[in-house]
N, C-alpha and C positions, 0 to 999 in steps of 0.2 A: 513385498520385492525388493531384491539386490538392492543396494545402492550403484554399480551398476547397472541393472537394468534401468534401475527408474533415469537413471543421467541420459542413458541411451534413448526411454520413451520421450519422455521431454523433450530431448533436442529436435528427436525425430515429430511435436506436434509445434516444437518455433520453428521447424522447418516446412513445414503445411501452414503457416498462417505468415510466409514471409517474414522474418522474424530474426532477422541475427542471433545466434547461439553464444558468442561472444560472449565473454565473462564481463562482468562490469569493475572498473578498476577499482583495485583493495591497494588504498593510500598509509603508510605508517609515520606515526607522528609520534616526535616524547617532546611532551609535554609535563614542567615536574617531577622531570626523574619517574616521569610514568611512560609506559607506551600502549598506545592509542592504533586501533589501529581502526580505519574508516572503508566502510562498504558503501559505492558511488554509486548506488540503486540510481539515484540521479541522473545519472551521465551514460544509463543505456538506453540501445535505441529510442524506449518510447516513453525515455526520462521519468521513469515509474518502478516502485518494485512491484505493482501491477499488474509492469511485464510479464512475470512470474505465473501469478495466478490464474489470470483469466481465461489464456487460449485455453490451457492444461485440462481448466471448469470446463470452457464451456466443449472440449474434447470431452470429455466423460459421457456428456448427455447429447453429444450425437455418435455416441460407439451405441447408447441407451436407444437411437430412433428416432431422438425428437432435432426438428429444425427451425422452432420458431421459438425467439428470443424475445425478455424485454430486461431493459435494467435502469433502476430507480439511479442515477448516479451525476450531480455536479461534476465527480469530480473524477480524477486516475483511471478510475473503474470504469467509468466509461467513454474514455475514453481509448483506453486499452481495445476495452469490446466493440467498440466504434471498426478500428482497424481491422480487430477478424474478420469482421460480416465483409468490409474492405475485399478482400484479398479469398476468402474463401469458400470453395464451391460447395463446400457443404449446409452453409447458412444461408435457410433459404429468406430469412427476416428478421431481424433485430432492431428491438425498436430503442430509442434513451432515449428516456423520460429526462429534461431537467428542469432544474430549481427556477419558478421566472425571477427569482430574487438570484437568482445567478452571473457571480463578476463581469464585467470588462474582460477582464485579464483573463479568465476563465474558459468564456470561449472563444478570446484570439486564440491559449490553445488546441480549442477545437479543428482550428481552421486551419492550424500553423502546421499539428504534426499529422492531420490526415487532408492537408491539401484542397480542402474544399473549396470550391469557387465560387465564392461569398463571402462578406465582410460581417463585420458582428451587427449592424444595425436590423443587417434580413436575415441574419439570423435568428437572433429575438424574436424578429413580428413574424418572421413564414415558417420557420424553424430551417429542415432537409431535408430531402425525400431521394431519396435517388433506389433504383431494383429493387435491392435487400435493403439497404439501409435508410431506419427513418430515426429524425433525431424532433421532440418536440417539447414547446416549454409551459410546465405547466405547476399550479398550486401545491398542486396534491401526489409527486411521482409517485412516492409509496403507492396511496391509494387509487392512483391510476393502472399501478400494476401487477398491485391484485386482485384489479375489476379484470385484467386480459390473462393472469395465471389461472382466470376460472373456463379462458376461452381458448384453453391450450400450451399457453406460451410459458414458455420453461422462465421463474422469473428468477434471476441473477442475485440474487441480495447473500455479501458474502458477512454479515451480523450472522445469518442463522442456519448457512449450508457447507456442511461440513467438505461438499467435494474444490471448496475454495480453500479450502488450507493446502489445497497438496502439494500448487506449485510454488509454493512459496517457501516451499525443504530444499531444494537450488540450491539458496545462498548459502545454506548449510553447508551442502557438497563444494559448491564454487569457494567458500572460505576455506575452508582445508586442501582444494586442490594448489591453491594459492600460496598458503601461506603454513611451514611446519612448527609457528610458537603457538606453544598452547591458551584456548579462549578462556576466561574466566569468567567474564561476564559480558549482556547484550544487552545494550541499549535502542528500543525498538519507538518511533513514535508510531503511536497510534491510537485510532480511532474504536473498529469494532472487535482491533483486537487478532483478526483474523491472520496476519500477517505473522503478526508474534508466536503464536501458536503452531504456525506453520513452519517458522525460523526452527522453533525451539521441537521440534518434530524430528527434522530433520539431522539436528544436533544428536538425541537419543540416534535414529537409526544408526547412525559411527555409536551410538554409548555415548555420548559425550555427555555432559550434562552442565548447560553454562548456567549461572544466576542471572532470569531472566527480570528486569526491570524493562519497566512498559512507562510512558510517558506518555502523558497527557499535559492538557491544560488550565490555567485556571477559572477558566470558561464552560470545556470541558472536560470530566471524572471521573463518568458514568461508569469504567473499571474497576478503579481505585480506590474507590471514597473511601473505604471498608479497611482497606489498608493501609491505610497512609494520611499526614493531616492534608491537609486542603488548606494552603495559608492563609486564602482572599479567591471571593470570590466574582470574577470579570467576565461583563459584559460585553466585550467582542474581545477577540484578539486576532492576530493577526499569522497564525498557525490556522488556516480557515480548512486544510482537506479534515484534523478532527474534528470531526460533526455527531458522532453518536452520543445524544444526549441517553439513551433506552439502557445499553451496554448488556444487548444478550447472553454474551460468551463473557459476561462475571462471572458467575461460579469457575470458569475452567481457567480464568485467568488469576483468579484470587487459589485456587490449585495448583499451576505453574509457579507463582511465585514464590508461594510458601515452601514444597519440595526443591525444587530450583539455591532457595534461601536467593530470593532478591527481591525487588527494594518497588515500588509505585514512585510513582514523581507528578508532579504537577506545577508547570512553568510558566509563570505568571507570565505578560506581558512585554515589562521590561527585561527579565531574563532573558527571556524570547531576543528583544531586540539587544543586548550588549555579547547575546552570541554569535548573533548574525555578523553582529560590524566585528569581533574579531575575527573570527575564523578569515574578512574577508580582508581586515589588513596584515590578518599573520601569517597566512597563505593563499591569497588572490584566489578565496572558494567564493563564490559568489551562491548562493543553495537556498530555500524555500526556506521559508521559518517552521516550515513543515521537516523540513531536517536539521536545521540549530536547533529545534531542541529536543533532541538528541544528546546534542550536544554538551548542551547547559545543563538537562538532568546528571550526564558526566561528571561535569563543574563543582554539583553537588558531592560528591563522593569517590574522591579519584582514588582512582583502583588500579592499576600494573595489570595489564593484557587483555584490554576490554577491550571491545568490538561496536562498532556505532555504528549506524543504520542510516543511512540518507536514505529517505523513503522518497524523493522526488518531492 
């Protein structure tokens, strides 16, 4: 598919799910003589990069006549999938399975973005049920989703389904529409690695091969453990969306890092907090730790014409 055809298809899918097609902001800053572009997906309509992937991913299955879906996610993927269910006439049923350890902050994000008529305690205890959308808390979301996949539900797992990559290509398209500056490197906060792989594919479609920098944490580093030295191991980390300890996409990520001359970065708690504080004090950007770690990684390897992806 040509870039023009892809952009048209992508916009059509977004409109179908009542998601505005406006590009997320691209902000340019100069730090220590280096030019840095920041793609603010944390400021798009659903406040995360998953807004690019989930609708397109579901649409691929809709075209194949699947109508029932389950997603084991306590983070942004679940929020976006639930939003799609609320505004789609094609989805018969979507079940969001949340870990019973989910934080109140994440539950509030579901309530706020989806405009649910319940409070945090009610959602935690009773879940949420409507004609097409169900949300339940469970001890093992992935196991329950697997069971439902045996009953005809499409199990939306971005860590193993390559259809999840396609929508992320739109970020590369947008950046190239927003700037003429050459993109030498891209820093992407990564859990399963799907976002980074999709973005990379988007640039390759334009015959551009930026150095891809995969940013994880000193708690979760499953994608990069073979390509970088992990300085310390920490049991907790404020970048709560980086959660994939398994790393199914590690071989693909390692291949991408190697062929693009990129690197892997494991950001510590103190580095994440320092980066978040700097961005707030310097630019008045109150970003999540998940986004701040992209900046923390760039600070370790300051290169010109870098693109940082703030994923939300």
